[in-house]
C-alpha positions as CSV (number, residue, x, y, z in Angstrom):
1,M,5.1,25.4,0.4
2,N,5.5,21.7,-0.5
3,S,3.9,19.1,1.7
4,V,6.1,16.5,3.5
5,I,6.1,12.7,4.1
6,K,5.8,12.8,7.9
7,S,5.3,9.1,8.6
8,V,5.0,5.7,6.9
9,A,3.7,2.3,7.9
10,Y,3.7,-1.1,6.1
11,T,1.9,-4.3,7.1
12,L,1.5,-7.9,5.9
13,T,-1.1,-10.4,6.9
14,H,-0.4,-14.1,6.5
15,A,-3.6,-15.7,5.0
16,P,-2.8,-19.3,3.9
17,D,-6.4,-20.5,4.0
18,L,-7.6,-17.5,2.0
19,V,-5.1,-18.5,-0.7
20,I,-7.1,-21.6,-1.2
21,H,-10.6,-20.2,-0.9
22,A,-10.3,-16.6,-2.1
23,G,-7.4,-16.3,-4.5
24,T,-8.6,-15.9,-8.1
25,T,-6.1,-18.5,-9.5
26,Q,-7.5,-21.1,-7.1
27,T,-11.2,-20.3,-7.3
28,T,-11.0,-20.3,-11.1
29,E,-9.1,-23.6,-11.0
30,R,-11.8,-25.1,-8.8
31,I,-14.5,-24.2,-11.4
32,V,-12.5,-25.3,-14.5
33,N,-10.7,-28.3,-13.1
34,P,-11.8,-29.2,-9.6
35,E,-9.7,-32.4,-9.5
36,S,-6.5,-30.8,-10.7
37,E,-3.1,-31.9,-9.4
38,Y,-2.4,-28.3,-8.4
39,L,-5.4,-28.1,-6.0
40,T,-4.4,-31.4,-4.6
41,A,-0.8,-30.4,-4.0
42,L,-1.6,-26.8,-2.8
43,P,-2.3,-27.4,0.9
44,K,1.1,-29.0,1.5
45,A,2.8,-26.1,-0.3
46,L,1.5,-23.4,2.1
47,R,3.9,-21.9,4.5
48,S,3.6,-21.6,8.3
49,F,3.2,-18.2,9.9
50,E,6.8,-18.5,11.2
51,D,8.1,-19.1,7.7
52,A,6.2,-16.0,6.4
53,V,7.6,-13.9,9.3
54,N,11.2,-15.1,8.7
55,Y,11.1,-14.6,4.9
56,P,13.7,-11.9,4.1
57,P,11.5,-9.9,1.6
58,N,8.7,-9.8,4.1
59,Q,11.0,-8.5,6.8
60,T,12.3,-5.9,4.3
61,Y,8.8,-4.7,3.6
62,I,8.0,-4.0,7.3
63,G,11.4,-2.5,8.0
64,G,13.1,-5.4,9.7
65,M,16.0,-5.3,7.2
66,T,17.1,-2.8,4.5
67,P,16.8,-3.4,0.7
68,K,20.6,-3.3,0.6
69,A,20.9,-6.1,3.2
70,L,18.3,-8.1,1.2
71,G,20.4,-7.7,-1.9
72,E,23.3,-9.3,-0.1
73,I,21.4,-12.5,0.6
74,P,21.7,-15.2,-2.1
75,M,18.5,-16.2,-3.9
76,P,16.2,-18.1,-3.6
77,W,15.3,-16.1,-0.5
78,Y,12.7,-18.7,0.6
79,E,15.6,-20.9,1.6
80,Q,17.4,-18.1,3.5
81,G,14.9,-17.3,6.3
82,K,16.1,-16.8,9.8
83,K,14.4,-16.2,13.1
84,S,12.7,-12.8,13.0
85,D,10.2,-10.7,14.9
86,R,6.7,-10.1,13.5
87,F,7.0,-6.5,14.5
88,A,9.5,-4.1,12.9
89,K,10.0,-0.3,12.7
90,F,7.5,0.3,9.9
91,G,4.8,-2.2,10.9
92,E,4.0,-5.9,11.4
93,I,3.1,-9.2,10.0
94,M,-0.3,-10.3,11.3
95,P,-1.5,-13.9,11.6
96,Q,-4.7,-15.1,10.0
97,Q,-6.5,-15.5,13.3
98,E,-6.0,-11.9,14.1
99,L,-7.2,-10.9,10.6
100,Y,-10.5,-12.8,11.1
101,M,-11.0,-11.0,14.4
102,L,-10.2,-7.6,12.9
103,M,-12.6,-8.4,10.0
104,Q,-15.3,-8.9,12.7
105,I,-14.3,-5.6,14.4
106,C,-14.6,-3.9,11.0
107,D,-18.0,-5.5,10.3
108,S,-20.9,-3.0,11.0
109,F,-23.7,-5.3,9.7
110,D,-23.2,-8.6,11.6
111,L,-22.0,-10.4,8.4
112,V,-18.9,-12.1,10.0
113,L,-19.7,-15.1,12.1
114,L,-16.9,-17.0,14.0
115,E,-17.3,-20.3,15.9
116,A,-17.5,-19.6,19.6
117,G,-14.4,-21.5,20.7
118,Y,-12.3,-20.2,17.8
119,A,-13.5,-16.6,18.5
120,A,-12.6,-16.8,22.2
121,N,-9.1,-18.0,21.4
122,A,-8.6,-15.5,18.7
123,A,-9.9,-12.7,20.9
124,K,-7.1,-13.3,23.3
125,L,-4.6,-12.5,20.6
126,V,-6.3,-9.2,19.9
127,Q,-6.6,-8.4,23.6
128,T,-2.8,-8.5,23.9
129,H,-2.0,-6.7,20.7
130,P,-0.2,-3.5,21.6
131,L,-2.1,-1.3,19.1
132,F,-5.7,-2.3,19.7
133,T,-7.4,0.4,21.8
134,D,-10.2,-0.2,24.2
135,E,-12.6,1.3,21.7
136,I,-11.6,-1.1,19.1
137,K,-11.7,-4.1,21.4
138,A,-15.2,-3.1,22.4
139,R,-16.3,-3.9,18.9
140,L,-15.5,-7.6,19.4
141,K,-18.6,-9.9,19.2
142,P,-19.2,-13.3,20.8
143,G,-18.9,-16.4,18.6
144,V,-21.8,-18.6,17.5
145,E,-22.5,-22.3,17.2
146,M,-20.9,-24.2,14.3
147,A,-24.3,-25.3,13.1
148,A,-25.2,-21.8,12.3
149,I,-22.0,-21.3,10.3
150,E,-22.5,-24.5,8.4
151,N,-26.1,-23.6,7.6
152,E,-25.0,-20.2,6.2
153,V,-22.3,-21.8,4.0
154,K,-24.4,-24.7,2.7
155,N,-27.8,-23.0,2.3
156,N,-27.4,-19.2,2.2
157,G,-24.4,-18.5,0.0
158,A,-22.0,-17.5,2.7
159,E,-18.2,-17.7,2.1
160,G,-16.5,-20.0,4.6
161,L,-13.5,-18.8,6.7
162,Y,-11.0,-21.6,7.4
163,Q,-8.1,-22.1,9.8
164,D,-5.7,-25.0,9.0
165,H,-8.3,-26.2,6.4
166,K,-11.1,-26.4,8.9
167,L,-14.2,-24.3,8.8
168,V,-14.2,-21.8,11.7
169,G,-16.5,-19.0,10.5
170,C,-18.1,-17.4,7.5
171,V,-18.9,-14.1,5.8
172,K,-22.6,-13.8,4.9
173,K,-24.0,-12.2,1.8
174,A,-25.4,-8.8,2.4
175,H,-28.4,-9.0,-0.1
176,D,-30.5,-11.8,-1.5
177,I,-30.0,-11.0,-5.2
178,D,-27.5,-8.2,-5.5
179,V,-24.3,-9.7,-6.9
180,N,-22.4,-6.7,-5.8
181,L,-23.2,-7.6,-2.2
182,N,-22.7,-11.3,-2.4
183,A,-20.5,-13.0,0.2
184,H,-17.4,-13.2,-2.0
185,V,-17.4,-9.4,-2.6
186,I,-18.2,-8.6,1.0
187,L,-15.2,-10.9,2.0
188,E,-12.9,-9.0,-0.4
189,N,-14.0,-5.7,0.9
190,L,-13.8,-6.6,4.6
191,V,-10.3,-8.0,4.1
192,S,-9.2,-4.8,2.4
193,K,-10.8,-2.7,5.1
194,A,-9.2,-4.7,7.9
195,T,-5.7,-4.7,6.4
196,S,-6.0,-0.9,5.8
197,V,-7.1,-0.4,9.4
198,I,-4.1,-2.3,10.9
199,S,-1.8,-0.3,8.6
200,M,-3.2,3.0,9.8
201,M,-3.0,1.8,13.4
202,N,0.8,1.2,12.8
203,L,1.1,4.6,11.1
204,M,-0.2,6.4,14.1
205,K,2.2,4.5,16.3
206,N,5.0,5.8,14.1
207,S,3.6,9.4,14.1
208,D,3.8,12.3,16.5
209,I,0.3,13.6,16.0
210,D,-3.0,12.8,17.7
211,L,-5.7,10.8,16.0
212,T,-8.0,13.8,15.9
213,A,-5.5,15.9,13.9
214,V,-6.0,13.8,10.8
215,D,-8.3,15.8,8.4
216,L,-8.6,13.5,5.5
217,V,-8.1,9.8,4.6
218,I,-7.7,8.7,1.0
219,D,-8.0,4.9,0.3
220,C,-6.3,3.6,-2.9
221,S,-6.8,-0.1,-2.7
222,E,-8.2,-2.2,-5.6
223,E,-11.6,-3.2,-4.3
224,A,-15.0,-2.0,-5.5
225,V,-17.4,-1.1,-2.7
226,G,-21.1,-0.5,-3.6
227,D,-24.3,-2.1,-4.6
228,M,-26.3,-2.7,-7.8
229,N,-27.0,1.0,-8.2
230,Q,-23.4,2.2,-7.8
231,R,-20.8,-0.6,-8.0
232,G,-17.5,0.8,-6.9
233,G,-19.1,4.0,-5.4
234,G,-17.0,3.7,-2.2
235,N,-16.1,4.7,0.4
236,L,-13.5,2.5,2.1
237,A,-11.5,5.5,3.3
238,K,-14.2,6.9,5.6
239,A,-15.3,3.4,6.7
240,S,-11.7,2.5,7.8
241,A,-11.2,5.9,9.4
242,E,-14.2,5.2,11.6
243,I,-12.5,2.1,13.0
244,V,-9.1,3.7,13.6
245,G,-10.7,6.6,15.5
246,F,-10.1,9.5,13.1
247,T,-13.1,11.4,14.4
248,G,-12.1,14.7,12.7
249,A,-11.5,13.2,9.3
250,T,-13.5,12.8,6.2
251,G,-12.4,10.6,3.3
252,F,-12.7,9.4,-0.2
253,D,-11.3,6.6,-2.5
254,V,-9.0,6.9,-5.4
255,R,-9.0,4.0,-7.9
256,G,-6.5,3.6,-10.8
257,F,-5.5,0.0,-10.8
258,C,-1.8,-0.4,-9.8
259,A,-1.0,3.3,-10.2
260,A,-3.6,4.4,-7.7
261,P,-1.2,4.8,-4.7
262,V,0.9,7.3,-6.6
263,H,-2.2,9.2,-7.9
264,A,-3.4,9.3,-4.3
265,I,-0.2,10.6,-2.9
266,I,0.0,13.3,-5.5
267,T,-3.6,14.3,-4.7
268,A,-2.9,14.4,-1.0
269,A,0.3,16.4,-1.5
270,G,-1.6,19.0,-3.6
271,L,-4.4,19.3,-1.1
272,V,-2.0,19.9,1.8
273,K,0.1,22.3,-0.2
274,S,-3.0,24.3,-1.0
275,G,-3.9,24.6,2.6
276,T,-7.2,22.7,2.3
277,Y,-6.0,20.0,4.7
278,K,-3.1,19.9,7.2
279,H,-2.7,16.1,7.7
280,V,-3.8,13.6,5.1
281,V,-3.5,9.8,5.4
282,V,-3.1,7.8,2.2
283,T,-3.9,4.1,2.8
284,A,-4.5,0.8,1.1
285,G,-5.4,-2.7,2.2
286,G,-4.6,-6.0,0.6
287,S,-6.3,-7.9,-2.2
288,T,-7.5,-11.5,-1.7
289,A,-7.8,-12.0,-5.4
290,K,-4.0,-11.8,-5.8
291,L,-3.2,-14.5,-3.2
292,G,-1.5,-17.4,-4.9
293,M,-1.6,-15.6,-8.2
294,N,1.5,-17.5,-9.5
295,G,0.8,-20.5,-7.3
296,K,0.7,-23.0,-10.2
297,D,4.2,-22.2,-11.3
298,H,5.5,-22.3,-7.8
299,V,4.0,-25.6,-6.9
300,K,5.0,-27.1,-10.3
301,K,8.6,-26.2,-9.5
302,G,8.6,-27.5,-5.9
303,L,8.5,-24.0,-4.3
304,P,6.3,-23.0,-1.4
305,V,3.4,-20.7,-2.3
306,L,5.1,-17.4,-1.8
307,E,2.0,-15.2,-2.5
308,D,0.4,-16.0,0.9
309,V,0.4,-12.5,2.4
310,L,-1.9,-9.5,2.0
311,G,-0.1,-6.2,1.7
312,G,-1.1,-2.9,3.4
313,F,0.4,0.5,3.9
314,A,-0.4,4.0,5.2
315,M,1.4,7.3,4.8
316,L,0.9,10.6,6.6
317,I,1.3,13.6,4.4
318,S,1.4,16.9,6.3
319,E,2.2,20.6,5.9
320,N,5.8,21.5,5.7
321,D,7.6,21.2,9.1
322,G,11.0,22.2,7.8
323,I,12.4,18.7,8.6
324,N,10.7,15.9,6.7
325,P,11.3,15.2,3.0
326,E,9.3,17.3,0.6
327,I,7.1,16.1,-2.3
328,L,7.9,18.2,-5.3
329,S,4.3,18.9,-6.4
330,E,5.4,21.5,-9.1
331,S,6.4,18.7,-11.5
332,V,4.9,15.2,-11.4
333,G,5.2,12.4,-14.0
334,R,2.0,11.8,-16.0
335,H,1.2,9.2,-18.6
336,T,-1.3,11.2,-20.6
337,V,-3.9,9.9,-23.1
338,G,-1.4,10.7,-25.9
339,S,1.8,9.4,-24.3
340,G,1.9,6.1,-26.1
341,S,2.5,2.7,-24.6
342,S,6.0,1.7,-25.7
343,P,8.5,1.2,-22.9
344,Q,10.4,4.3,-24.0
345,A,7.3,6.4,-24.2
346,V,6.3,5.3,-20.7
347,I,9.7,6.0,-19.1
348,T,9.8,9.4,-21.0
349,A,6.4,10.4,-19.6
350,L,7.0,9.2,-16.1
351,V,10.7,9.9,-15.6
352,T,12.4,12.4,-18.0
353,D,9.5,14.8,-18.6
354,P,9.0,15.7,-15.0
355,L,12.8,15.9,-14.4
356,D,13.2,18.2,-17.4
357,K,10.7,20.6,-15.8
358,L,12.7,20.5,-12.6
359,G,16.0,21.0,-14.5
360,L,17.3,17.7,-13.3
361,K,19.0,14.8,-15.1
362,I,18.2,11.1,-14.5
363,T,21.5,10.8,-12.7
364,D,20.4,13.5,-10.2
365,I,17.9,11.0,-8.8
366,D,19.7,8.9,-6.2
367,K,17.2,6.2,-6.0
368,F,14.3,5.2,-8.2
369,S,11.4,3.1,-6.9
370,P,9.3,1.7,-9.8
371,E,7.4,-1.6,-9.6
372,M,9.1,-3.3,-6.6
373,H,7.9,-6.8,-7.2
374,N,9.7,-9.6,-5.4
375,P,11.8,-11.5,-8.0
376,D,11.7,-14.6,-5.8
377,V,8.0,-14.7,-6.9
378,T,8.1,-13.4,-10.4
379,K,11.2,-15.2,-11.9
380,P,9.9,-18.8,-11.3
381,A,6.7,-17.7,-13.0
382,G,8.5,-16.5,-16.1
383,A,8.0,-12.7,-15.5
384,G,11.6,-12.0,-14.8
385,D,13.0,-9.4,-12.4
386,V,10.6,-6.6,-12.8
387,P,12.5,-3.8,-10.9
388,E,15.7,-4.7,-12.7
389,S,14.0,-4.4,-16.1
390,N,12.7,-0.9,-15.1
391,Y,16.1,0.2,-14.0
392,K,17.8,-1.0,-17.2
393,M,15.3,1.0,-19.2
394,I,15.8,4.1,-17.1
395,G,19.6,3.7,-17.4
396,A,19.5,3.2,-21.1
397,L,17.5,6.4,-21.5
398,A,20.1,8.2,-19.5
399,V,22.8,7.0,-21.9
400,K,20.7,8.0,-24.9
401,R,20.2,11.5,-23.5
402,G,23.9,11.9,-23.0
403,E,23.6,12.1,-19.2
404,M,25.6,9.0,-18.5
405,D,28.4,7.1,-20.3
406,R,27.5,3.7,-21.8
407,A,30.3,2.1,-19.6
408,E,28.3,3.3,-16.5
409,L,25.2,1.4,-17.5
410,P,26.0,-1.9,-15.7
411,G,26.5,-0.1,-12.4
412,F,23.3,2.0,-12.8
413,V,21.0,-0.7,-11.3
414,E,23.1,-1.0,-8.2
415,K,23.7,2.7,-7.7
416,H,20.2,4.0,-8.4
417,G,18.1,0.9,-7.8
418,M,17.5,-1.9,-5.3
419,M,16.1,-5.5,-5.2
420,G,12.4,-5.8,-5.3
421,F,10.8,-7.0,-2.0
422,A,7.0,-6.3,-2.2
423,P,4.3,-8.9,-2.5
424,T,2.6,-9.1,-5.9
425,Q,-0.6,-7.5,-4.7
426,G,-1.1,-5.2,-7.7
427,H,-1.1,-1.7,-6.2
428,I,1.1,-2.7,-3.2
429,P,4.4,-2.9,-5.1
430,S,3.8,0.0,-7.4
431,G,6.5,2.4,-6.4
432,I,5.4,2.9,-2.8
433,P,7.4,0.2,-0.8
434,Y,10.6,2.2,-0.7
435,L,9.0,5.4,0.6
436,G,9.6,4.5,4.3
437,F,13.3,3.7,3.6
438,G,13.6,6.6,1.2
439,R,12.3,9.0,3.9
440,E,14.8,7.7,6.4
441,D,17.7,7.8,3.8
442,I,17.0,11.4,3.0
443,L,16.7,12.4,6.7
444,E,20.0,10.7,7.5
445,G,21.7,12.4,4.5
446,K,22.4,9.1,2.6
447,I,20.6,10.4,-0.4
448,G,19.2,13.7,-1.6
449,R,16.3,12.7,-3.9
450,A,14.2,9.7,-4.8
451,M,11.6,9.2,-7.5
452,F,8.5,7.0,-7.0
453,I,6.8,5.5,-10.1
454,G,3.4,3.8,-10.3
455,K,2.0,2.1,-13.4
456,G,-1.4,0.8,-14.1
457,S,-3.2,-1.4,-16.7
458,L,-6.4,0.4,-17.4
459,F,-7.2,-2.1,-20.2
460,L,-8.0,-4.7,-17.6
461,G,-11.4,-3.1,-17.0
462,R,-12.3,-3.4,-20.7
463,M,-13.2,0.3,-21.0
464,T,-10.0,1.4,-22.8
465,N,-6.8,0.0,-24.2
466,L,-4.8,2.7,-22.5
467,F,-1.9,2.2,-20.1
468,D,-1.5,4.5,-17.1
469,G,1.2,5.8,-14.8
470,A,2.3,8.6,-12.5
471,S,5.4,9.6,-10.6
472,F,6.7,12.1,-8.1
473,V,10.0,13.2,-6.6
474,V,10.8,13.5,-2.9
475,E,13.8,15.4,-1.8
476,K,15.6,16.8,1.3
477,N,13.6,19.5,3.1
478,S,14.7,23.1,2.2
479,G,14.5,23.9,5.9
480,A,11.7,26.5,5.9
481,A,8.7,25.4,7.9
482,D,5.2,26.3,6.8
483,T,4.0,28.6,9.5
484,G,0.6,29.1,7.9
485,S,-1.3,32.4,7.3
486,I,-0.5,35.5,9.4
487,S,-3.0,36.9,11.9
488,E,-5.2,40.0,11.4
489,E,-3.1,41.7,14.1
490,Q,0.1,41.0,12.1
491,V,-1.6,42.4,9.0
492,R,-2.4,45.7,10.8
493,S,1.1,45.9,12.1
494,L,2.6,45.4,8.6
495,I,0.2,48.0,7.1
496,A,1.1,50.5,9.9
497,E,4.8,49.9,9.3
498,S,4.5,50.3,5.6
499,L,2.6,53.6,6.1
500,R,5.3,54.9,8.4
501,D,8.0,54.0,5.9
502,F,6.0,55.7,3.1
503,A,5.6,58.8,5.2
504,K,9.3,58.9,6.0
505,S,10.1,58.7,2.3
506,L,8.0,61.9,1.8
507,G,9.8,63.6,4.6
508,G,7.0,63.4,7.1
509,E,6.5,61.5,10.4
């Protein structure tokens, strides 16, 4: 039987100082043009935590408002914020201070140092957080003198941690000469781990199973964990599972650029459907490299830096319970080696090919969730409205296939799509942001089916010129719960009953 989407969580972490010191656009600019107007203007263009919490797309991502409600708010959305809560039904928006403390909690090798006074104040926030267990709080470490932090940053290659542009801590390098364990890479990986951990903590809050019931964790973030002998060897999944308390779980990582989350969910669904595992968590943390990615364009046009949050998510995929929406594993979209890279070839491979196998038309899918980039971010940077472009291509293909009249094309986007609302964190917007709302919409009978589409740029790694992508369909549960295998006693009973029926057919007893 098909596996189901049992629970979903989404989190954001506001990280304005990491924008300056860890975002690739900024770190590159500091090397190429350290006195640039952009770097000078950047600090004043950063938003406060309150502004990030009140920002409508951020609220949509964590479940504070629906995509439909977001679409009714006039753009630009950064001018339309209103007082909101940092916690919503899918998750939360975490401030930078809590992130630094969570990084320290996730640090197993004493690589994160925080100044004593700052650490004490930040620890108070963690102590009052509703999801931090006593076991997690016990991992907190005392702060150190500022002199020790300054020495590590100035003399030993550590990466500084800043709050309001002031040094408050550092991440030390983990090896003297291994570039794969330098402080910058360790910082990237600890941030990804921490933001995955808070996402999984929110997932368990939203779930009705015990921590020990989780069998497997699959991490699909974009960071490479390893050393000089196996760069990217992993395993963030198991490392994060340890912090959350999944004592009965193993784990592994799935990497596939932006398409990785869809690949990971398809993998999890297949493993659960096969009976290998009963409860699988698919998770991903955020990427520091993507912070402020389009910052130059935003600052140049007088906008605040909107890419100031780290995305995270976690999904629980479980055996069929007869209630939750099913993942249709029998037909998934696959961009194969021979698919081609034209827009039509991509949409054919990811949308129409799997639908043809299911005997469905494009118009049989109530909602499509492709790359859900926030247009408030992408349009000022010249990239246009990415979700809208995807919807127009899908709709045009439906017209070409004779599944929809040309006159219906203008309404296709509104009927089968939605506004993008996810941060431009690479893997984060790639199809998955609507899964929480999609699950609810199916359970409430608002829609019957949704398709989730992830795309990836494999050529970025310089190993191939190929494109990548995958997709899957989720639909209303058929109503038949997976009761598992029958017992030996039941087998004996069935055999005995069959023998009696056979004997009766021969005229015997």
